[in-house]
N, C-alpha and C positions, 0 to 999 in steps of 0.2 A: 379232167377226171369228174365223173358225175357225182352228185351228192350221195347216191346209193353206194358207189364204189368207195368214196371217202369214209362213209359210215362203217362199211364192212372192214376196211383196213384199220379203223380206229378200234373196233370191237376185237379184231384179231390181235392188235398190239396189247390191249388190256388183258386179253386171255393169256398171252405169253407171260406178261408180268405176274399175273395171278398164279400161274403154274410155278413160276420161278420161286416166289415167296412161300407158297404152300410146300414145295419140295424142300426148301431151305429150312423152314420151321420144323418139318417132320424129321429131317436129319438131326437137327439140334436136340429135339426131344428124345430121339432114339439114343443119342449120345448121353443125355442126362439120365435116362431110365436105366442105362447099362452101368452107371456109376454105382459101385457097391455101397456108397453112402449118399444115395440119392435124396434122402430126407433133408440133407443140408440145403438143397435148393428151396424146399418148402419153408425151412426156417428163415432163410434170407427173404423170401417173398412175404412171409408173415410180418417180418420186421419192417419191410418197405411199405406194406399195406398199412401198418400202424402209424408209420411216419406220415403217410399221405392223409390219413384220417385226422392227425393232429394239425398238419399244415393247412388243410382245407376244411377245418371244422366250421368256419363261418359260412362257407359256400353250402355245406351240407345242411346248415340250419336256416339258410335263406330260402323262403318259399319259392322264389323265382328260379334259383339255381340248383335246388336240391336234386331234382331228377337228373339233370345233366352231370352234376358232380358224382352221383351214384353210378351213372353210366360209365364215366371215365374211370373211376376207381374200381369198378367191378369188371367191366368188359375189356379195358385196355391195360390196367395196372394190377388187376386183382389176383387173388391166390387160387381161383378156381382152375380146375383141370380142363384145358381146351382141346385135349386129344380127340374127343369125339367130333368137335367142330372141324378140326384139321382133316380128319378122315373123311368127313362129309364133303368138304371143299375139294379135296384131292379127287374124289370120286365123281363129282358132278360139275366140274368147271364148264364143260360144253353146255350143260343145261342152264347154268347161270348166264352164259353168254346169250342164250335165246330168250330168257325170261326177264332179264333186268335191263333197264336203261343204262347208258354209258356212265352217267353220273353216279348211279348206285354202285356199279361195278368198280368205279374208281375209288369210292369210299372203302370198299372191301379190300382192294389192292393196298391202299394206304394202311389199313388196319393190320393186314398180314405182314406188311413191311415193318410196321411198328413191333409186331409180335416177334418177328425174326430178330430185330435189333435188340429188343429187350432180353430175349432168351440168350443171345450171344454175350451181352454184357453181364447177365447174371452168372453165366458159366465162368467168366473171368473173375467176377467178384467172389464166387465160392472158392476158386483156386487161391486167391489172395487171402481170403479170410482163414482158410486152412493153414496157409503159410504163417499167418499171424497168431495162430492159436486155436482156430476152430470156429464153427458156426453156432456153437451152443451159447456163446456169451456176446452176441452182437449188441453193441450199443452205439451211441452217436460217435464217440471217439474212434472205435474200431472200424465202424463203417466208413468214416472219413479217411482213415489211413488206407483201407483196402481200395476205396474209390480212387484215391490219388495214385496208388501203386499200379492200378490197371491202366492209367493213362487214357487213351482213346478219347481225347478231348473233342475231336470232330464228330465222333459217333454220339457223344452225349449231347452235343449241340443239335445234331440231326434228330435225336430222340425227342427233344423239346419242340423242334420245328414241326415234327410229324403230328404232335398233338394239335397244333394250330391248323395244319392242313386237314386233318380228319374232321376237326370241329367246323372249319369253314365249309368242307364238303357236305356235312350234315346240314349245316345252316342253309346252304344253297338248295339242298333237296327240299326243304320246307317251302321254298318259293316256286316249285314246279307245279303248275296247275294239275289238279286231280291226282297227285302222287300219293296223297293219303289214302284215297279210295283204292288206288292200284295196289298199294302195299297190303291193305286189309283183304282185298279180293285174292291176293296171292297166297294167303295163309293156307287155305285148303289144298290148292295145287302144289304148294311148296312142300307141305307135309307128305303128300303122295309121291313127290319127286325126290324125297330125301333132303329137302332144303330147309327143314324146320328151324334149325339153329341159326342158319344164315339169315333167314327171313326175320327171326326174332331179334337178331343183332341190329338189322336195319330198322325194324319197327320200333325197338326200344330207343335207339339213338334218335330217330326221326321224332318220336313223340316228345322226348326230353327237350330237344332243341326247338321244336315248335312251341312248347310251353313257355320257353324263355322269351320269345318274341324279340330276338336280337342277341347274338352271341359275342359281340365285340368285347364287352367288359369282362365277361366270364373267361374268354380265351386270353385276353391281355393279363388278367390276374394270374392265371396258371403260368403263362410264359414268364412274367416278371419274377414270380416266386421261385420257379424251378431254375431260372437263369441265375438268380442271386445265390441260391443254394449250391448250384454247380460251381460257381466261382469261389464260394467259400470252401467247398470240399477240395477244390484244386489249389487252394492256398492263394487265390488272387484277391483275397480280402478276408475280413473277419467272418467266421461262420455266423450267419444270421439266425436269430431265434425264431422258429416258426410258431404260429402263423404270422405273416407279415401284412400289415395294412389291411384290416378287415374290409370286405366289400360292404358298401352301404346297404341298409335294408330299404325296401320300397316304403314310401310314405303311406300311412294309413289313410283310407278315403274319409 
């Protein structure tokens, strides 16, 4: 098989995966929006966002990690409505395949897979919170009880693993020669092609990870804290008080 044929097959496989996760996320969000008490999902997301802000307050305050922490909390775990981005992706997958390198497409696929998994887990969490008394009074104890009642241990582990994969994908993008110029030159054509939100996602993540100059400690911190919290919520140990083990600040010159 020639290198051109291999590249074409790789792009086709990535396109199939991207369509799969885009369709899956769209279906879950349709299910959520049809819920007569759909605001419960926003209440859950707001509590989760606040928890993340507390757990990663030191990363947000660290000049080296601030932008990357904001990217993860806003673009992957945030409370913003991603319906417009989903519609954009659903409409322009063939255009994406033509305009973006495989590594950039892989990053988007991983982000959409994370999106799908998070939406699915949130739907189960809302179901359990309602069973336990409703989403109006979410606190640490109630969240832990609902989390444990949902089960889905393997999915929670995958959710944490995906954070690392997405982060490593973005970190690898920063090492591709001329990728920064390519992303910036894409901005105008991306807007014309209906790719503005996707381009902004990649640009924001790329800029944040390039600024860190190495993502290993950042990603290890997130993995360690989320894993310890997960184990505590599943009753595999005492629930740890976040934040855990602050990341060291860079020395002053």
